[in-house]
N, C-alpha and C positions, 0 to 999 in steps of 0.2 A: 370437245377437247378437254382433257384433264387439266386441272389447275396446276400451275407450277408451285412446287413446295419450296418455300423460302425459309431457311433456317438461320435465325439471327441469334448470335451469341453475345450476351451482355456479361462482362466480367468485373465491373466496378461501378460504384455509385455514380460517378460523373458520366459513364458511358450511357446510362439510361437517358439523361437529358440530351445527349448527343444523337439519340436514335428514336426517341419517343414518338415524334410525329411521323417518322417513317414506318414505325410499327403500326400506327393507325392507318397510314396509307396502304400498307400491305394487307392489313386485316380487311379493309373496306374494298379492295380492288377485286373485281369479279373474276379475274383470271389468276389470282394468287391465293395460296394457302400459307398462313403464318405458322412456323414452328419455332417457338421461343425457348431458348436455353439460357438459364441464368447460372452463372458459375463464379468461382473464385471469391474475391472480397465482397462482391455484390450480395453474397449470402450471409456475411458475417456481421453480427450485431455490433461488434467493437469498432467497425469502420462505417457504421450507419447503414445497416442492412437496407438495400434498396428493394428487396423482394416484396415487402408489405405495400410499398407505394406502387410498384409495378402491378400487383394483383388488384389493388384498389382501383387502378385506372382501367381494369377490365382485360389485362393481358395475362393469361394463365400459362405459366411455363409447362412445357411438355417434358422437361428434364431439368434437374438441378445437379450441378457438378461441384463437389467439394474438392478443392485442389490446392489450397494455400498451405504451404509448409511454414510452420512457425519459425521466426528468426529475424525477419525484417532486415536482412543483410543481402549482399550480392549473391552469396551461395544459395540462400533460401529462394531468391528470385529465379535463379537458374533451375533449381530443382522443382519449383512450382510449375515452371513452364514445361518441364519434362513430364510431370504428373498430368498436366493438362493435356498434352499430346495423347497420352495413353487413354485417359478417361473420355476425351472428346471423340477419339476414334471409335470407341464403342458406341457412343451416342449417335454419331453420324451413320454408323453401320445399321443401327436399329431404326433410325428415322428415314434413311435413304432420301435425303433432300435433293432437289434439282440444282440448288445453288445455296451456298453458305455466305452469310454476311458477317464480316468482322469490323469492329468499330475502332477507329482512331489508332492509338499508338502506345497503349500501355503494354507492359511486357507480356501479360497474359494473352494478348491478341496474337502473339507469335504462335502459341499453341494451337489456336483455332486455324491459323493459316497453314501451318505445317501439316496438321491432321487432314484437313480438307484437300490439300495439294497432293499428298501421297495416296489419297483414296480416289483421285481423279474426279473430284467434285468441283465444279466451277466455283471460284471464290470472288466475291465482290467486296471491295475495300472502301470504307467511308473515311474521308478526310486524309487521303494520301497527298504527297507532294508538298507538304508544308515544311518549314524550317524552324527548328527550336534548339534549345540546349538539351541537356539530360540524355539518358539512354534512349529516350523516346525517339530521338533522331535516327539512330540505327534501326530500331524496331520498325519505325514507320516506313523507311525506305526498303527494308528487307521484305516487309509484307507487300509493298508495292510490286516487288519483283515476283512474288508468289501469286499475286492476284491476277484475275482474268478480266474483271470489270472494275473500273476506277470511278468512284463517285466522289469527286473532289469538291471543295467548298469555295474556291476562288479561281480567278483566271490565272494568277501567278502560279498557283498549285498545279493547274492543268498544264501549263507550260513546262514546269519542272518534270512532271510525270512523263510527258512526251519526250523531253530531253533525256530521260533515263532509258529510252529505247522502247517505250510502250507504244502499242498501236493507237494512233490518234482516234480511230473509230471506236475504241473501247474506253475512251476517257470522256467523262461527262461532268461538266460544271453544273452541279445541282444546287449549290449553296449548302449551308450548314443547318441541319434540323434544329439545333438549339436556338437559332435565330427565329425559327417559327414560334418557339415558346416566348421569346422576347417580344415578338410582334403581338402575341396574345396579351402580354402584360401591358404593352403600350395602349392597346385597345380597351383593356379593363384593368387599370392600375391600382384599384383600391386595396389598401393594406387592411384587409378585413378579418384578420385573425390575431389572436394573442399568442405570440411565439412561446411565452413562458408556460402557458397552459397546454398548448397543442403539442409542444415538443420537449417539455420538461427541461433537460439540460442541468448544468451545475453552475452556481455562482451566487452572488449577492442577490437578496430578494427585494431590494429597494431601488432598482435601476429606473431612472426617469428618462423616457425617450422623447419628451416634449421639445427638448432643445436640440434634438438631432443625435445621430449615432453613426458609428463606422462599422464596417464588416471586415473581418480578417480571415483569410484562408491561405495558409502557407504550407507547402509540401517540402519534404527533403529533396535534394537534387542528387540522384543516384551516382552521378559522376563526381560528386563532391561529398561522398558518403561520410567521411570522417568529421566534417565540420557542421553536421546537421544541428547539433545542440547549440553550438556557439552562434550559428546563424539565426536560430529561432529566438535566442535570448536578446539579440539586438532589436528584433521587432517587438518582443514582449516589453522591454524597458522603454522603447519609444512610445508604445501605447500607454504604458503606465504614466510617463511624463506628460503625455497629451491630456490625460484626465478627462476624456470624453467617453460616454457610454459606448461599449464595443461588444459586438456579437462575434465570437471566435469559434471557428469550426476545426475539428480534428483532421489530421492529415490522412492521405491515402496510405495504402499498404505497400510503400516503396522501401527500398533499402535506405536506412537512415530514419525511418519512421519512429523507431524506438528512441533514438536520440531526440527527435522533435517532440515526441510525446512526453518523454522524461523531463525535458526542459520546461514544458508547459506545466507539468504536475509540480515540479520543484518550485517554479516561480509562484504558482498558485498557493502552495503551502507556506512559502517563505514570505511573500509580499501581501497575501490575502487581499487582492484588489477588490475594491468596492464598486468598480464601474465596468467590470468585464464579466460576460456570461458565456459559458462554453457549451457548444452543441455538437452532436455527431452528424446530423443530417437533417435536411428539410425536403419536402416534396419539391420537384423542380420549379413549378410555378410560384410556390410560396417563397422559395429562395430568391427567385428573380424579383418578386415584389419587394422583398426585404432589401435587396441591394439597390433597387430603383429608388426607394425612398431614403436611402442612406446618404450621408454627406460624402462618403468616400469608400472605395473598396481597396483593401491593402493585402499584399502577399505576392504569390507567384502562380496563381491558378489561371488556366486559359480562359476562365469566365471573364476575367478582366480585359482580355483581348477580344474575345468573340462577342458574347452577349452584352457586355458593358459598352462596347463600341457602338452597338446598335441602340442601346438604351440611353447612351450619352452619360453614363455614370463616371464621375471622376475616379481615376484609378492610379494607385501607386504600385508599380511593379518592381519587386525586389529581386535582385540577383539575375542569374543566367538561364533559369528554366524556360523562359519564353523568348530567349534571344533569337532574333531573326524572323519571328512570326509576323505575318501581315497584321497591321493594326490601324486603328483610327487615331483621332487627335486627342483622345481622352486620357492618355497615359503619360505619366512621368516615371522614368526609369531611375532607380537608385541602387547602390550596392548595400551590403550588410553593414550599415553604420547607423546607429540609433539617432544621432543628431540629424543626419541627412534624411532618414526616414520620416522623423517628426516634422522637419521643415517642409518636405514634399507633401505630407498629409495636410498640414495647415494651409499650404497654397491651394491644394485641391478642394479643401472644404470651403474656402472663400470663393472659389470659382463658380460652383454650382454646376448644373447639368450642361453637358456639351451638346453640340448639334449631332444628330444621329448619323453614323457612318454605315454604309451598306457593303462593307468589304466582303462579308461572308453571305451575301444574298439578301433577299427581301421578304422572306417569311413563307415560302411555299416549297421548301426543300423536300419535305416528307412525301408530298404528292409526286414530285419529280422523280424521287428515288423509286417509288412504287412503279411508276410507269416504265422506267428503264429496266427494272427487274422483270417486268411483264413482257417486254418487247425485245430486249437485246438478245443477240445470238449467244447461246451458252456453249462455251468451249473450255477445255482445260489444257490444251497444248499451245505453246507459245514460243516465239522466237523474237530476238531483238529486231525492232523496226528501224530501218535506216533511212 
């Protein structure tokens, strides 16, 4: 029997960590053939190109799709999605996959879902059924309605997908593949690399990490597009007043990223901070080791909710981007107010590691996803289930 051809589309740097162990599971499965497509901001160096890390891990893309329109505003996001539909349709035509896998809820995933659906290719969606703020909420649920196989990460997500009218037999709680990586870090937690040498970055050259450090990763909220610069400034000055070594990572290519990036650059030039170092990207396991050994993770990335809940990393979640998402006990939520942010960080730094929560699975999601893709019935026509 011929192997099922599974086409996985990765469109952004965080999507790689969300699917890495599933890629390995698909690659190793005797009944599956992996077709990896890397697209959008995952190809762009200014957003911490993930391609080098993907290839270093042994995953060779069969196609690369450049589709990001310059602008970092809502119009550019919409046009990027349109370009993606056209480009990915050609890729799918040439590859002729048996099933396409789209990851999570970034706006580029909509292009994957639309192209596959109109071409009558069964679509599998990873991490549907979750609740958050941002445009991601609309995208996630729209992709759920286009998808034929639902690979959700929690029981509450499974319940929501079924309540949306999806066939329960097509909804599988496999856990989150990024938790697989967090589990690997717990089993091998050594911080055995020099981040300044391995990843370069920009900042002062005399940062001393012996007394601890924090990690900051804050993205713009597309539904609050106009306030991106003001929002990031509150966090920047909270970290300045904290006066603790900080690793700061650049934002994703969302509407408002220009405001966030400009706010960071202006702050860096004006304040010349001696305790903040800025990076574009780390390899997934290195990033998780970095946050595991940190005193606190700060910002609005889903890593604070997913991987950090499993690792027990104290997290300060700022604003509405992760509002409503299932979470562990490791998080303090605050608004965009520098005094509140600093107060929450100091509390979390004094707390230390939390007990591990298994909200998003226990570390074997990649294998479960591969098995579902190998055995599930592949269909592309659907009706509401009542």
